N, C-alpha and C positions, 0 to 999 in steps of 0.2 A: 776470388781466389782469396784465401786467407792469407793476413798479411802478420798478425800476431803468433808468437810460440805456442800460447795455450789453445788459438783458436785451430791452429795444425792439429794439435794433439788431439782436441775434441773431434776433429773431422775423423783422425784415424781410430779414436774410441769407438764413436758411435757407428762405424762401418763394422767394427770387430762385433760390438753388441747387436747390429741388424743383422747380420749372419748367424749369430749365434740363435737369436730368437726363432728366424726362419727356420733353421735346422730342426728347433724342437716342436717347433708347429707343424713343420713338415711330416716329422715323425709321429705325431699323434693322429695326423688325418689319414696318414698310412696304416696305421693300427687299428683306425677304426672302420677304414674300407674292408682291412683283414676279419674284422669281427661279422661285417655286415655279408661278407662273400663266404663265411663257412655255414654248413648247413646241418653241420654235427653238433648236439648241445655241448657235449662234454667238451669237445675241443674249442667251442665259441668260448665257453667259461674261463678254460685256462687263457686264452687270449684277450679275454675281457677283464681278468685280473691284470695283466701285464698292462691293459691299455689304460686302466683306471689309475694305476700307480703312475703312469707316464703323464697324464693328465694332471694329478695332482702334486707332480715335480714342477709342471711348467707353472700352475697357479702360484706354487710356493715360491718361485724364482721372480715372479710378477710377469709373467710373459702371456698370461690368459688370465682374463676376469674370472672371479670364482663364480660368477652366475651362468657363465657360458660353460664353464667347467662341469658344473652340476646338471646344465641342461644335456650336457653331451653323455654324461653317466648315466642320468635317468632313461635316455633314448636307446642308450647301446643296453643297457639290465632290460629295458622292456622288450627288447628286439632278441635278447638271449633269452628270458623267460619264456616267449612266444615259439620256441623253436619246439619240435619233438624230438624223443630221446631217440 
């Protein structure tokens, strides 16, 4: 257990950040699953736009590496483009 005041605060702050990061990444993963579960191309494109936005937001906050985000976006875009109208 921490004894210094600053160490106690660091524990509180890191836990808050951990939960916030976990929620953001969970949201991205949920949206990715939602894109993969759609069979209609027009619906998938709408969800893709929302997903890409969420991915970019997590990258800008430093919660996801930019190359990971690029890989996810590329994969999703390929999937949506492969769908039939």
